[in-house]
NUPABA-847019 format. One record per residue: residue number from 1; x, y, z of N, C-alpha, C in turn. Coordinates in nm, 4 decimals. Each point is the difference from the previous one (the first is absolute). Layout:
N
PT_seq_n_c1_n_c2_n_c3_ca_c1_ca_c2_ca_c3_c_c1_c_c2_c_c3
PT_NUM_X_Y_Z_X_Y_Z_X_Y_Z $
...
This chain:
226
PT_seq_n_c1_n_c2_n_c3_ca_c1_ca_c2_ca_c3_c_c1_c_c2_c_c3
PT_1_-0.7589_-24.3900_3.8089_-0.1413_-0.0297_0.0229_-0.0161_-0.1409_0.0626 $
PT_2_0.0740_-0.0927_-0.0629_-0.0035_-0.1341_0.0413_0.0553_-0.0152_0.1448 $
PT_3_0.0978_0.0784_0.0250_0.0618_-0.0093_0.1332_-0.0905_0.0652_0.1035 $
PT_4_-0.0729_0.1108_-0.0251_-0.0950_0.0488_0.0878_-0.1062_-0.0989_0.0347 $
PT_5_-0.0623_-0.0733_-0.1010_-0.1024_-0.0927_0.0225_0.0513_-0.1161_0.0827 $
PT_6_0.1231_-0.0397_-0.0149_0.0578_-0.1137_0.0683_0.0095_0.0449_0.1543 $
PT_7_0.0425_0.1177_0.0235_0.0185_0.0608_0.1269_-0.1382_0.0005_0.0705 $
PT_8_-0.1007_0.0410_-0.0708_-0.1326_0.0086_0.0639_-0.0466_-0.1422_0.0258 $
PT_9_0.0237_-0.0846_-0.0906_-0.0583_-0.1393_0.0326_0.0697_-0.0615_0.1218 $
PT_10_0.1314_0.0306_0.0037_0.0720_-0.0621_0.1191_-0.0560_0.0600_0.1262 $
PT_11_-0.0331_0.1229_0.0002_-0.0528_0.0741_0.1268_-0.1402_-0.0489_0.0374 $
PT_12_-0.0847_-0.0117_-0.1054_-0.1341_-0.0264_0.0117_-0.0312_-0.1490_0.0245 $
PT_13_0.0746_-0.0816_-0.0789_-0.0320_-0.1445_0.0009_0.1275_-0.0763_0.0330 $
PT_14_0.0539_0.0435_0.1107_0.1261_-0.0623_0.0568_-0.0040_-0.1498_0.0265 $
PT_15_-0.1181_-0.0490_0.0291_-0.0051_-0.1426_0.0352_-0.0291_-0.0871_-0.1277 $
PT_16_-0.0227_0.0615_-0.1012_-0.0353_-0.0815_-0.1268_0.1281_-0.0548_-0.0607 $
PT_17_-0.0148_-0.1087_-0.0867_0.1158_-0.0391_-0.0684_0.0356_0.0855_-0.1260 $
PT_18_0.1239_0.0223_-0.0282_0.0343_0.0830_-0.1011_0.0805_-0.0755_-0.1117 $
PT_19_-0.0270_0.0199_-0.1240_0.0581_-0.0691_-0.1071_0.1376_0.0524_-0.0352 $
PT_20_0.0253_0.1242_0.0375_0.1185_0.0544_-0.0383_0.1124_-0.0342_0.0998 $
PT_21_0.1231_-0.0403_-0.0399_0.1116_-0.0282_0.0909_0.0268_0.1253_0.0866 $
PT_22_-0.0008_0.1196_-0.0696_0.0269_0.1169_0.0753_-0.0969_0.0237_0.1153 $
PT_23_-0.1318_-0.0298_-0.0353_-0.1002_0.0208_0.0972_0.0190_-0.0964_0.1237 $
PT_24_0.0498_-0.1246_-0.0375_0.0260_-0.0955_0.1030_0.1172_0.0327_0.0945 $
PT_25_0.0997_0.0516_-0.0611_0.1112_0.0537_0.0807_-0.0389_0.1126_0.0889 $
PT_26_-0.0681_0.0934_-0.0560_-0.0449_0.1138_0.0897_-0.0917_-0.0535_0.1086 $
PT_27_-0.0874_-0.0873_-0.0335_-0.0861_-0.0634_0.1137_0.0784_-0.0535_0.1083 $
PT_28_0.0997_-0.0844_-0.0367_0.0846_-0.0713_0.0947_0.0700_0.1128_0.0840 $
PT_29_0.0586_0.0967_-0.0588_0.0700_0.1060_0.0671_-0.0879_0.0680_0.0991 $
PT_30_-0.1159_0.0472_-0.0445_-0.0850_0.0722_0.0915_-0.0564_-0.0861_0.1091 $
PT_31_-0.0274_-0.1272_-0.0293_-0.0366_-0.0941_0.1109_0.0985_-0.0235_0.1026 $
PT_32_0.1237_-0.0125_-0.0434_0.1042_-0.0200_0.0955_0.0242_0.1227_0.0934 $
PT_33_-0.0167_0.1112_-0.0726_0.0173_0.1268_0.0862_-0.1128_0.0253_0.0935 $
PT_34_-0.1127_-0.0544_-0.0408_-0.1214_0.0298_0.0815_0.0095_-0.1040_0.1233 $
PT_35_0.0432_-0.1266_-0.0330_0.0173_-0.0937_0.1073_0.1031_0.0397_0.1031 $
PT_36_0.1136_0.0622_-0.0552_0.1053_0.0444_0.0953_-0.0607_0.1128_0.0865 $
PT_37_-0.0852_0.0853_-0.0554_-0.0603_0.1067_0.0740_-0.0918_-0.0584_0.1097 $
PT_38_-0.0780_-0.0980_-0.0293_-0.0875_-0.0698_0.0984_0.0925_-0.0546_0.1100 $
PT_39_0.1132_-0.0609_-0.0417_0.0919_-0.0680_0.0989_0.0478_0.1076_0.1024 $
PT_40_0.0382_0.1095_-0.0520_0.0537_0.1177_0.0808_-0.1020_0.0478_0.0931 $
PT_41_-0.1246_0.0016_-0.0599_-0.1128_0.0564_0.0864_-0.0569_-0.0908_0.1080 $
PT_42_0.0349_-0.1316_-0.0182_-0.0511_-0.0952_0.0985_0.0666_0.0148_0.1336 $
PT_43_-0.0804_0.0368_0.0952_0.0678_0.0293_0.1319_0.0473_-0.1313_0.0717 $
PT_44_0.1161_0.0193_0.0504_0.0626_-0.1171_0.0716_-0.0768_-0.0275_0.1330 $
PT_45_-0.0252_-0.1164_0.0196_-0.0708_-0.0452_0.1272_0.0926_0.0254_0.1222 $
PT_46_-0.0508_0.0813_0.0961_0.0823_0.0269_0.1140_-0.0503_-0.0928_0.1307 $
PT_47_0.0845_-0.0031_0.0947_-0.0385_-0.0787_0.1107_-0.1267_0.0614_0.0707 $
PT_48_-0.0156_0.1330_-0.0133_-0.1179_0.0554_0.0629_-0.1248_-0.0490_-0.0744 $
PT_49_0.0024_-0.0336_-0.1311_-0.1157_-0.0518_-0.0635_-0.0289_-0.1439_0.0525 $
PT_50_0.1014_-0.0754_0.0260_-0.0223_-0.1432_0.0477_-0.0544_0.0011_0.1429 $
PT_51_0.0606_0.0810_0.0805_-0.0412_0.0019_0.1364_-0.1395_0.0585_0.0215 $
PT_52_-0.0403_0.0934_-0.0822_-0.1349_0.0627_0.0021_-0.1057_-0.1002_-0.0197 $
PT_53_0.0302_-0.1073_-0.0719_-0.0959_-0.1040_-0.0298_0.0024_-0.1186_0.0917 $
PT_54_0.0959_0.0062_0.0964_0.0162_-0.1231_0.0905_-0.0336_0.0478_0.1402 $
PT_55_-0.0533_-0.0994_0.0746_-0.0376_0.0210_0.1402_0.1318_-0.0206_0.0798 $
PT_56_0.0030_0.0776_0.1139_0.1151_-0.0092_0.0920_0.0130_-0.1418_0.0446 $
PT_57_0.1240_-0.0529_0.0095_0.0232_-0.1329_0.0387_0.1057_-0.0037_0.1063 $
PT_58_-0.0075_-0.0942_0.1009_0.1155_-0.0002_0.0993_0.1288_-0.0486_-0.0680 $
PT_59_0.0989_0.0410_0.0566_0.1484_-0.0523_-0.0635_0.0131_-0.1389_0.0293 $
PT_60_0.0730_-0.0681_-0.0810_0.0277_-0.1379_0.0098_0.1536_-0.0232_-0.0027 $
PT_61_0.0555_-0.1008_0.0503_0.1403_-0.0264_-0.0101_0.0447_-0.0092_-0.1461 $
PT_62_-0.0814_-0.0471_-0.0869_0.0399_-0.0072_-0.1496_0.0079_0.1392_-0.0485 $
PT_63_-0.0798_0.1013_0.0403_0.0123_0.1316_-0.0441_0.1475_0.0545_0.0238 $
PT_64_0.0361_-0.0135_0.1237_0.1382_0.0497_0.0359_0.1161_-0.0772_-0.0637 $
PT_65_-0.0185_-0.1328_-0.0117_0.1065_-0.0815_-0.0609_0.0132_0.0342_-0.1573 $
PT_66_-0.1151_0.0157_-0.0572_0.0089_0.0323_-0.1487_0.0606_0.1417_-0.0201 $
PT_67_-0.0334_0.0904_0.0768_0.0530_0.1306_-0.0052_0.1426_0.0083_0.0229 $
PT_68_0.0418_-0.0806_0.0976_0.1538_-0.0042_0.0272_0.0691_-0.0628_-0.1121 $
PT_69_-0.0510_-0.1078_-0.0604_0.0699_-0.0602_-0.1135_0.0069_0.0934_-0.1130 $
PT_70_-0.1070_0.0806_-0.0210_-0.0115_0.0913_-0.1176_0.1074_0.1087_0.0258 $
PT_71_0.0121_0.0575_0.1298_0.0865_0.1089_0.0216_0.1460_-0.0382_-0.0054 $
PT_72_0.0361_-0.1172_0.0550_0.1481_-0.0466_0.0114_0.0429_-0.0779_-0.1228 $
PT_73_-0.0934_-0.0305_-0.1002_0.0285_-0.0845_-0.1142_0.1204_0.0561_-0.0830 $
PT_74_0.0113_0.1297_0.0015_0.1070_0.0565_-0.0985_0.1270_0.0029_0.0818 $
PT_75_0.0110_-0.0059_0.1216_0.1200_0.0150_0.0697_0.0527_-0.1298_0.0750 $
PT_76_-0.0780_-0.1021_-0.0103_0.0340_-0.1296_0.0718_-0.0066_-0.1214_-0.0989 $
PT_77_0.0764_-0.1004_0.0400_-0.0014_-0.1194_-0.0783_-0.1168_-0.0825_0.0277 $
PT_78_-0.0217_-0.1035_-0.0742_-0.1164_-0.0989_0.0264_0.0031_-0.0554_0.1383 $
PT_79_0.1272_-0.0395_0.0345_0.0251_-0.0666_0.1334_-0.0220_0.0991_0.1144 $
PT_80_0.0481_0.1289_-0.0238_-0.0311_0.0988_0.1014_-0.1429_0.0384_0.0152 $
PT_81_-0.0719_-0.0084_-0.1163_-0.1480_0.0251_0.0105_-0.0695_-0.1059_0.0778 $
PT_82_0.0456_-0.1194_-0.0142_-0.0548_-0.1176_0.0618_0.0184_0.0177_0.1556 $
PT_83_0.1187_0.0584_0.0371_0.0283_0.0182_0.1467_-0.0878_0.1070_0.0541 $
PT_84_-0.0632_0.0890_-0.0779_-0.0906_0.1007_0.0480_-0.1356_-0.0584_0.0390 $
PT_85_-0.0257_-0.1272_-0.0378_-0.1356_-0.0454_0.0375_-0.0172_-0.0221_0.1502 $
PT_86_-0.0950_0.0593_0.0539_-0.0179_-0.0008_0.1485_-0.0934_-0.1181_0.0260 $
PT_87_0.0328_-0.0775_0.1041_-0.0920_-0.1107_0.0310_-0.1326_0.0517_0.0574 $
PT_88_-0.1027_-0.0828_-0.0164_-0.1380_0.0319_0.0529_-0.0014_0.0333_0.1379 $
PT_89_0.0922_-0.0512_0.0806_0.0006_0.0294_0.1418_0.0378_0.1476_0.0299 $
PT_90_0.0532_0.0689_-0.1040_0.0251_0.1436_0.0230_-0.1217_0.0951_-0.0118 $
PT_91_-0.1051_-0.0609_-0.0506_-0.1135_0.0775_-0.0246_-0.1081_-0.0297_0.1019 $
PT_92_-0.0722_0.1002_0.0436_-0.1214_-0.0159_0.0819_-0.1189_0.0247_-0.0864 $
PT_93_-0.1152_-0.0215_0.0681_-0.1275_0.0127_-0.0810_-0.0210_0.1536_-0.0329 $
PT_94_-0.0383_0.0220_-0.1202_-0.0229_0.1374_-0.0431_-0.1341_0.0452_0.0522 $
PT_95_-0.0139_0.1375_0.0144_-0.1231_0.0465_0.0389_-0.0944_-0.0189_-0.1182 $
PT_96_-0.1248_-0.0669_0.0442_-0.0906_-0.0325_-0.1068_-0.0910_0.1153_-0.0310 $
PT_97_0.0373_0.1372_0.0403_-0.0665_0.1156_-0.0250_-0.1293_0.0185_0.0937 $
PT_98_-0.0233_-0.0861_0.0871_-0.1135_0.0066_0.0920_0.0524_0.0548_0.1421 $
PT_99_0.1365_-0.0140_0.0228_0.0511_0.0351_0.1295_0.0350_0.1467_0.0025 $
PT_100_-0.0107_0.0570_0.1169_0.0585_0.1327_0.0387_0.1467_-0.0229_0.0263 $
PT_101_0.0750_0.0985_0.0114_0.1394_-0.0171_0.0313_0.0369_-0.0711_0.1406 $
PT_102_-0.0887_0.0440_0.0908_0.0163_-0.0575_0.1323_-0.0383_-0.1574_0.0087 $
PT_103_-0.1195_-0.0344_-0.0698_-0.0332_-0.1330_0.0032_0.0909_-0.0890_-0.0829 $
PT_104_0.0548_0.0551_-0.1057_0.0940_-0.0739_-0.0854_0.1283_-0.0356_0.0803 $
PT_105_0.0541_0.1029_0.0779_0.1249_-0.0248_0.0785_-0.0363_-0.0977_0.1110 $
PT_106_-0.1133_-0.0005_0.0575_-0.0380_-0.0996_0.0941_0.0069_-0.1479_-0.0595 $
PT_107_-0.0499_-0.0054_-0.1273_0.0014_-0.1260_-0.0657_0.1434_-0.0557_-0.0305 $
PT_108_0.0813_0.0877_-0.0575_0.1336_-0.0466_-0.0441_0.0942_-0.0037_0.1131 $
PT_109_-0.0238_0.0739_0.1152_0.0930_0.0007_0.1097_-0.0720_0.0036_0.1280 $
PT_110_-0.0555_-0.1174_0.0379_-0.0763_-0.0064_0.1343_0.0876_0.0231_0.1133 $
PT_111_0.1284_-0.0226_-0.0119_0.0888_0.0054_0.1226_0.0804_0.1314_-0.0069 $
PT_112_-0.0631_0.1009_-0.0742_0.0732_0.1220_-0.0121_0.0400_0.0767_0.1343 $
PT_113_-0.0925_-0.0095_0.0982_0.0270_0.0706_0.1316_0.1217_-0.0687_0.0576 $
PT_114_0.0119_-0.1261_0.0001_0.1101_-0.0732_0.0582_0.1361_0.0374_-0.0769 $
PT_115_-0.0137_0.0111_-0.1282_0.1156_0.0335_-0.0805_0.0582_0.1389_0.0370 $
PT_116_-0.0850_0.1008_-0.0056_0.0459_0.1301_0.0255_0.0373_0.0226_0.1461 $
PT_117_-0.0424_-0.0698_0.0891_0.0379_0.0064_0.1404_0.1413_-0.0534_0.0193 $
PT_118_0.0362_-0.0997_-0.0848_0.1402_-0.0532_0.0060_0.0935_0.0669_-0.0921 $
PT_119_-0.0460_0.1044_-0.0710_0.0868_0.0708_-0.0882_0.0628_0.1234_0.0659 $
PT_120_0.1285_0.0102_0.0119_0.0649_0.1186_0.0612_0.1162_0.0483_-0.0809 $
PT_121_0.0120_-0.0375_-0.1225_0.1064_0.0359_-0.0848_-0.0261_0.1318_-0.0773 $
PT_122_0.0850_0.0951_0.0105_-0.0248_0.1294_-0.0641_0.0385_-0.0101_-0.1450 $
PT_123_-0.0297_0.1020_-0.0777_0.0355_0.0028_-0.1442_-0.0555_-0.1153_-0.0766 $
PT_124_-0.1155_-0.0535_0.0455_-0.0524_-0.1174_-0.0599_-0.1586_0.0045_0.0075 $
PT_125_-0.0592_-0.0895_-0.0715_-0.1489_-0.0098_0.0121_-0.0353_-0.1532_-0.0094 $
PT_126_-0.1132_-0.0292_0.0556_-0.0448_-0.1395_-0.0076_-0.0900_-0.0240_-0.1148 $
PT_127_-0.0822_0.1027_-0.0351_-0.0799_-0.0060_-0.1077_0.0118_0.1256_-0.0956 $
PT_128_0.0021_-0.0137_-0.1260_0.0292_0.1142_-0.0857_-0.1199_0.0021_-0.1105 $
PT_129_-0.0649_0.1096_-0.0027_-0.1012_0.0308_-0.1098_0.0704_0.0874_-0.1033 $
PT_130_-0.0134_-0.0618_-0.1229_0.0447_0.0824_-0.1168_-0.1209_0.0503_-0.0819 $
PT_131_-0.0064_0.1410_0.0069_-0.1052_0.0748_-0.0660_0.0564_0.0966_-0.1098 $
PT_132_-0.0865_0.0338_-0.0819_0.0407_0.0969_-0.1008_-0.0401_0.1455_0.0344 $
PT_133_-0.0829_0.0132_0.1016_-0.0404_0.1346_0.0399_0.0257_0.0200_0.1438 $
PT_134_-0.0194_0.1084_0.0504_0.0278_0.0364_0.1417_-0.1221_-0.0085_0.0936 $
PT_135_-0.1065_-0.0608_-0.0395_-0.1158_-0.0011_0.0765_0.0013_-0.1210_0.0841 $
PT_136_0.0249_0.0250_0.1331_-0.0047_-0.1173_0.1013_-0.0235_0.0595_0.1298 $
PT_137_-0.0760_-0.0717_0.0812_-0.0137_0.0414_0.1375_0.0096_-0.1244_0.0894 $
PT_138_0.0662_0.0160_0.1146_0.0140_-0.1097_0.0859_0.0117_0.0447_0.1376 $
PT_139_-0.0616_-0.0676_0.0982_-0.0112_0.0358_0.1322_0.1021_-0.0829_0.0939 $
PT_140_0.0891_-0.0745_-0.0596_0.0972_-0.0679_0.0754_0.1350_0.0561_-0.0229 $
PT_141_0.1190_-0.0585_0.0256_0.1201_0.0534_-0.0164_0.0390_-0.0204_-0.1495 $
PT_142_-0.0307_0.1001_-0.0695_0.0195_0.0031_-0.1527_0.0932_0.0975_-0.0292 $
PT_143_0.0905_-0.0339_-0.0940_0.0931_0.1002_-0.0661_-0.0292_0.0141_-0.1452 $
PT_144_-0.0329_0.1320_-0.0337_-0.0315_0.0202_-0.1367_0.1332_0.0302_-0.0765 $
PT_145_0.0149_-0.0864_-0.0998_0.1207_0.0094_-0.0780_-0.0165_0.0644_-0.1371 $
PT_146_-0.0604_0.1063_0.0015_-0.0236_0.0872_-0.1240_0.0961_0.0992_-0.0277 $
PT_147_0.0114_0.0533_-0.1171_0.0907_0.1122_-0.0509_-0.0628_0.1256_0.0288 $
PT_148_-0.1384_0.0101_0.0252_-0.0670_0.1237_-0.0043_0.0105_0.0562_0.1443 $
PT_149_0.0470_0.1315_0.0064_-0.0089_0.0723_0.1260_0.1136_-0.0355_0.0847 $
PT_150_0.0882_-0.1050_-0.0148_0.1049_-0.0322_0.0914_0.1161_-0.0486_-0.0829 $
PT_151_0.1280_0.0500_0.0451_0.1119_-0.0475_-0.0691_0.0542_-0.1302_0.0414 $
PT_152_0.0772_-0.0648_-0.0865_0.0466_-0.1332_0.0406_0.0793_-0.0105_0.1172 $
PT_153_0.0831_0.1039_0.0252_0.0970_0.0063_0.1127_-0.0825_0.0061_0.1361 $
PT_154_-0.1151_0.0805_-0.0120_-0.0817_0.0028_0.1189_-0.0609_-0.1300_0.0281 $
PT_155_-0.0370_-0.0780_-0.0987_-0.0637_-0.1287_0.0256_0.1031_-0.0939_0.0532 $
PT_156_0.1253_0.0012_-0.0506_0.1067_-0.0756_0.0567_0.0104_0.0194_0.1418 $
PT_157_0.0070_0.1318_0.0532_0.0181_0.0248_0.1360_-0.1219_-0.0386_0.0809 $
PT_158_-0.1207_-0.0006_-0.0513_-0.1188_-0.0442_0.0698_0.0124_-0.1525_0.0210 $
PT_159_0.0400_-0.0795_-0.1009_0.0204_-0.1456_0.0057_0.1046_-0.0370_0.0978 $
PT_160_0.1083_0.0927_0.0143_0.1051_-0.0342_0.0927_-0.0433_0.0181_0.1439 $
PT_161_-0.1006_0.0909_0.0287_-0.0418_0.0416_0.1387_-0.0938_-0.0935_0.0500 $
PT_162_-0.0843_-0.0684_-0.0760_-0.1146_-0.0715_0.0642_-0.0189_-0.1330_-0.0784 $
PT_163_-0.0717_-0.0848_0.0749_-0.0373_-0.1284_-0.0632_-0.1248_0.0128_-0.0814 $
PT_164_-0.0072_-0.0449_-0.1159_-0.1124_0.0158_-0.0826_-0.0406_-0.1433_-0.0471 $
PT_165_-0.1336_-0.0245_0.0131_-0.0532_-0.1313_-0.0241_-0.0572_-0.0180_-0.1556 $
PT_166_-0.0505_0.1125_-0.0447_-0.0592_-0.0043_-0.1265_0.0325_0.1171_-0.0822 $
PT_167_0.0612_-0.0239_-0.1201_0.0371_0.1126_-0.0865_-0.0927_-0.0021_-0.1173 $
PT_168_-0.0363_0.1382_-0.0415_-0.0907_0.0091_-0.1191_0.0687_0.1081_-0.0823 $
PT_169_0.0299_-0.0464_-0.1320_0.0711_0.0948_-0.0806_-0.0079_-0.0391_-0.1469 $
PT_170_0.0543_0.1005_-0.0846_0.0061_-0.0165_-0.1329_0.1315_-0.0839_-0.0316 $
PT_171_-0.0040_-0.0639_-0.1132_0.1181_-0.0889_-0.0234_0.1335_0.0801_-0.0180 $
PT_172_-0.0144_0.1222_-0.0638_0.1192_0.0854_-0.0093_0.0667_0.0498_0.1219 $
PT_173_-0.0804_0.0429_0.0878_0.0478_0.0456_0.1299_0.0552_-0.1158_0.0766 $
PT_174_-0.0738_-0.1074_0.0121_0.0390_-0.1184_0.0701_0.1405_-0.0508_-0.0410 $
PT_175_0.0131_0.0039_-0.1386_0.1287_-0.0507_-0.0589_0.1117_0.0952_0.0458 $
PT_176_-0.0300_0.1211_-0.0014_0.1099_0.1022_0.0308_0.0426_-0.0146_0.1443 $
PT_177_-0.0997_-0.0329_0.0978_0.0384_-0.0122_0.1317_0.0849_-0.1237_0.0248 $
PT_178_-0.0330_-0.1079_-0.0783_0.0825_-0.1246_0.0084_0.1429_0.0336_-0.0551 $
PT_179_0.0094_0.0738_-0.0995_0.1294_0.0372_-0.0703_0.0867_0.0783_0.0938 $
PT_180_-0.0644_0.0790_0.0721_0.0753_0.0951_0.0995_0.0278_-0.0618_0.1352 $
PT_181_-0.0522_-0.1195_0.0177_0.0232_-0.0784_0.1298_-0.0951_0.0419_0.1053 $
PT_182_-0.0989_0.0647_-0.0313_-0.0988_0.0425_0.0942_-0.1051_-0.0991_0.0336 $
PT_183_-0.0176_-0.0998_-0.0839_-0.1028_-0.1005_0.0141_0.0582_-0.1377_-0.0211 $
PT_184_-0.0104_-0.0924_0.0868_0.0452_-0.1258_-0.0142_-0.1147_-0.1050_-0.0140 $
PT_185_-0.0061_-0.0745_-0.1074_-0.1134_-0.0873_-0.0135_0.0151_-0.1412_0.0496 $
PT_186_0.1130_-0.0298_0.0708_0.0206_-0.1333_0.0518_-0.1067_-0.0520_0.0934 $
PT_187_-0.0551_0.0890_0.0848_-0.1023_-0.0499_0.0956_-0.1373_-0.0060_-0.0707 $
PT_188_-0.0058_0.0468_-0.1278_-0.1319_0.0089_-0.0665_-0.0685_-0.1417_-0.0071 $
PT_189_-0.1311_0.0093_0.0370_-0.0831_-0.1203_0.0016_-0.1038_-0.0017_-0.1162 $
PT_190_-0.0482_0.1201_-0.0256_-0.1149_0.0147_-0.1015_0.0309_0.1206_-0.0974 $
PT_191_-0.0273_-0.0358_-0.1213_0.0057_0.1098_-0.0965_-0.1283_-0.0032_-0.0796 $
PT_192_-0.0738_0.1306_0.0112_-0.1371_-0.0039_-0.0664_0.0039_0.1128_-0.1026 $
PT_193_-0.0480_-0.0372_-0.1197_-0.0078_0.0801_-0.1109_-0.1410_0.0530_-0.0169 $
PT_194_-0.0166_0.1286_-0.0231_-0.1482_0.0463_-0.0263_-0.0167_-0.0173_-0.1475 $
PT_195_-0.0444_-0.1250_-0.0294_-0.0044_-0.0426_-0.1362_-0.1158_0.0443_-0.0798 $
PT_196_-0.1112_0.0283_0.0632_-0.1246_0.0403_-0.0627_-0.0196_0.1443_-0.0132 $
PT_197_0.0904_0.0849_0.0609_-0.0125_0.1388_-0.0120_0.0155_0.0419_-0.1560 $
PT_198_-0.0754_0.1049_-0.0342_0.0029_0.0495_-0.1441_0.0084_0.1537_0.0056 $
PT_199_0.0660_0.0511_-0.0921_-0.0010_0.1532_-0.0161_-0.1070_0.0492_-0.0773 $
PT_200_0.0048_0.1226_-0.0463_-0.1218_0.0546_-0.0791_-0.0065_-0.0614_-0.1399 $
PT_201_0.1092_-0.0581_-0.0525_-0.0023_-0.0722_-0.1242_-0.0214_-0.1482_0.0140 $
PT_202_-0.0349_-0.0443_0.1248_-0.0384_-0.1382_0.0407_0.1248_-0.0939_-0.0088 $
PT_203_0.1121_0.0672_0.0035_0.1229_-0.0836_0.0096_0.0317_-0.0500_0.1305 $
PT_204_0.0411_-0.1196_0.0187_0.0468_-0.0510_0.1294_0.1529_0.0478_0.0202 $
PT_205_0.0397_-0.0169_0.1208_0.1321_0.0390_0.0319_0.1045_-0.0657_-0.0936 $
PT_206_-0.0146_-0.1212_-0.0370_0.0996_-0.0745_-0.0859_-0.0340_0.0357_-0.1481 $
PT_207_-0.0999_0.0754_-0.0309_-0.0168_0.0381_-0.1377_0.0638_0.1336_-0.0375 $
PT_208_0.0512_0.0692_0.0951_0.0643_0.1253_-0.0147_0.1541_-0.0231_-0.0031 $
PT_209_0.0634_0.0212_-0.1222_0.1363_-0.0409_-0.0217_0.1007_0.0431_0.1080 $
PT_210_-0.0087_0.1329_0.0376_0.0982_0.0387_0.1006_-0.0158_-0.0594_0.1440 $
PT_211_-0.1321_-0.0202_0.0353_-0.0186_-0.0660_0.1190_0.0272_-0.1526_0.0074 $
PT_212_-0.0346_-0.0663_-0.1190_0.0334_-0.1363_-0.0191_0.1498_-0.0243_0.0158 $
PT_213_0.0815_0.0891_-0.0651_0.1416_-0.0114_0.0116_0.0513_0.0094_0.1452 $
PT_214_-0.0613_0.0868_0.0725_0.0427_0.0104_0.1425_-0.0452_-0.1136_0.0850 $
PT_215_-0.1114_-0.0570_-0.0371_-0.0529_-0.1262_0.0795_0.0956_-0.1103_-0.0264 $
PT_216_0.0489_-0.0297_-0.1133_0.0887_-0.1120_-0.0243_0.1370_0.0270_0.0451 $
PT_217_0.0435_0.1233_0.0009_0.1294_0.0343_0.0580_-0.0018_-0.0165_0.1425 $
PT_218_-0.1062_0.0307_0.0663_-0.0133_-0.0283_0.1460_-0.0121_-0.1431_0.0289 $
PT_219_-0.0700_-0.0757_-0.0815_-0.0011_-0.1492_0.0366_0.1436_-0.0492_-0.0302 $
PT_220_0.0648_0.0458_-0.0898_0.1371_-0.0536_-0.0325_0.1044_0.0259_0.1175 $
PT_221_-0.0042_0.1123_0.0480_0.0976_0.0482_0.0983_-0.0441_-0.0203_0.1499 $
PT_222_-0.1322_-0.0230_0.0233_-0.0383_-0.0206_0.1354_-0.0826_-0.1215_0.0332 $
PT_223_-0.0449_-0.0741_-0.1008_-0.0842_-0.1255_0.0270_0.0537_-0.1249_-0.0629 $
PT_224_0.0374_0.0092_-0.1257_0.0440_-0.1124_-0.0695_0.1446_-0.0387_0.0542 $
PT_225_0.0638_0.0921_0.0581_0.1329_-0.0280_0.0475_0.0034_-0.0516_0.1444 $
PT_226_-0.1117_-0.0074_0.0631_-0.0061_-0.0520_0.1370_0.0082_-0.1469_0.0113 $
């Protein structure tokens, strides 16, 4: 009978102080279990939650530098990480989100016409756009470096046949073209990342693990080595 009353008191007056040592032990035990349940139920904050509350911002040199350090920190020494720091002269002004693509290109490369007229090297591009999706239209000599609807060997043959001034592609396919010798980045003058693009979950290109991995592998094999 005493045990039944004690159980009822613990259930109904859980927050009150108990004189019995047994009651105190049970209270601590139940409380710990309940706290653990609350911890398990607490949803982990995702990148989607953070980005949903933030306004789109233009990319900055610091964004890329910090992401590079974070990605390579587990595989490179402190000295090697310092060597990854790109000087400010490597970066052009980011799109302030008021420019269209054409007006932005005119701003960052006012001598574009002169550059492409002097470019006659095959299997190469002067400007490379890295996108995470295949949506892009261009009315100049543009080579689409996507994996969708075209095999990598077909793209290699196309690059061998003609001069291309501007390449637009995903990091994965661009990396594969470089690996197979179909694309040479030595003549490359401009590398543009679609930094503000977001998917249905509001993730940027560098927030998606598999794409982020391909981006930095591309930088390591095709840009940082130049």
